[in-house]
C-alpha positions as CSV (number, residue, x, y, z in Angstrom):
1,M,-0.1,0.2,-0.1
2,T,1.3,3.5,-1.0
3,A,0.8,6.7,1.6
4,N,-1.9,7.7,-1.0
5,E,-3.7,4.7,-0.6
6,D,-3.4,4.8,3.3
7,L,-4.6,8.2,3.4
8,T,-7.7,7.5,1.0
9,S,-8.6,4.6,3.2
10,L,-8.3,6.9,6.1
11,I,-10.7,9.4,4.4
12,D,-13.2,6.8,3.5
13,Y,-13.0,5.4,7.2
14,F,-13.6,9.1,8.4
15,K,-16.6,9.4,6.2
16,A,-18.1,6.1,7.4
17,Y,-17.5,7.1,11.0
18,I,-19.4,10.6,10.4
19,I,-22.3,8.8,8.7
20,S,-22.6,6.4,11.3
21,H,-22.6,8.9,14.2
22,Y,-24.2,11.9,12.8
23,A,-27.2,12.9,10.7
24,F,-25.4,14.9,8.2
25,D,-27.0,15.4,4.5
26,K,-23.5,16.3,3.1
27,I,-20.0,16.3,4.0
28,L,-17.7,19.2,2.7
29,I,-14.0,19.2,2.8
30,H,-12.2,22.5,1.7
31,V,-8.8,22.0,0.3
32,P,-6.3,24.8,-0.8
33,Y,-6.0,24.8,-4.5
34,F,-2.2,24.7,-4.3
35,D,-2.4,21.4,-2.2
36,Q,-1.7,18.7,-5.0
37,Y,-1.0,16.0,-2.7
38,L,-4.3,16.1,-0.7
39,I,-6.1,16.8,-4.0
40,D,-4.8,13.7,-5.5
41,V,-5.7,11.6,-2.4
42,L,-9.4,13.2,-2.4
43,N,-9.6,12.4,-6.2
44,Q,-9.0,8.5,-5.5
45,S,-11.6,8.5,-2.5
46,S,-15.1,8.5,-2.6
47,F,-15.5,12.4,-2.4
48,K,-16.5,14.3,-5.5
49,L,-15.2,17.7,-6.5
50,E,-17.8,20.6,-6.7
51,E,-17.6,23.2,-9.4
52,G,-15.8,26.4,-8.8
53,F,-13.8,27.9,-6.0
54,V,-14.5,28.9,-2.4
55,M,-12.3,32.1,-1.2
56,I,-11.4,31.7,2.4
57,P,-10.3,35.1,4.1
58,T,-6.9,35.0,6.0
59,F,-4.9,37.5,7.7
60,V,-3.0,38.4,4.6
61,G,-5.8,38.0,2.0
62,V,-7.7,35.2,0.7
63,I,-6.8,31.7,-0.4
64,K,-8.7,29.8,-3.0
65,H,-10.0,26.6,-2.0
66,L,-11.5,23.3,-3.9
67,T,-14.5,22.0,-2.5
68,Y,-15.0,18.2,-2.1
69,Y,-18.4,16.8,-1.2
70,S,-20.0,13.4,-0.1
71,S,-23.8,13.2,-0.2
72,I,-25.0,10.8,2.5
């Protein structure tokens, strides 16, 4: 197993845990657009990429984020 596969399994385990313990309609994960490692891992998981960007304010401006979602 590679590190990506381990992290993908962990993300899917996290999703299963959230589904079994909470009554959410959707799980959202915001990822900085420049974090290619995490983007690659989420692309291999059961989460789907939402179209467009989310701008999240910081102390020095804003950072563009991608949104991954999983419907329950």
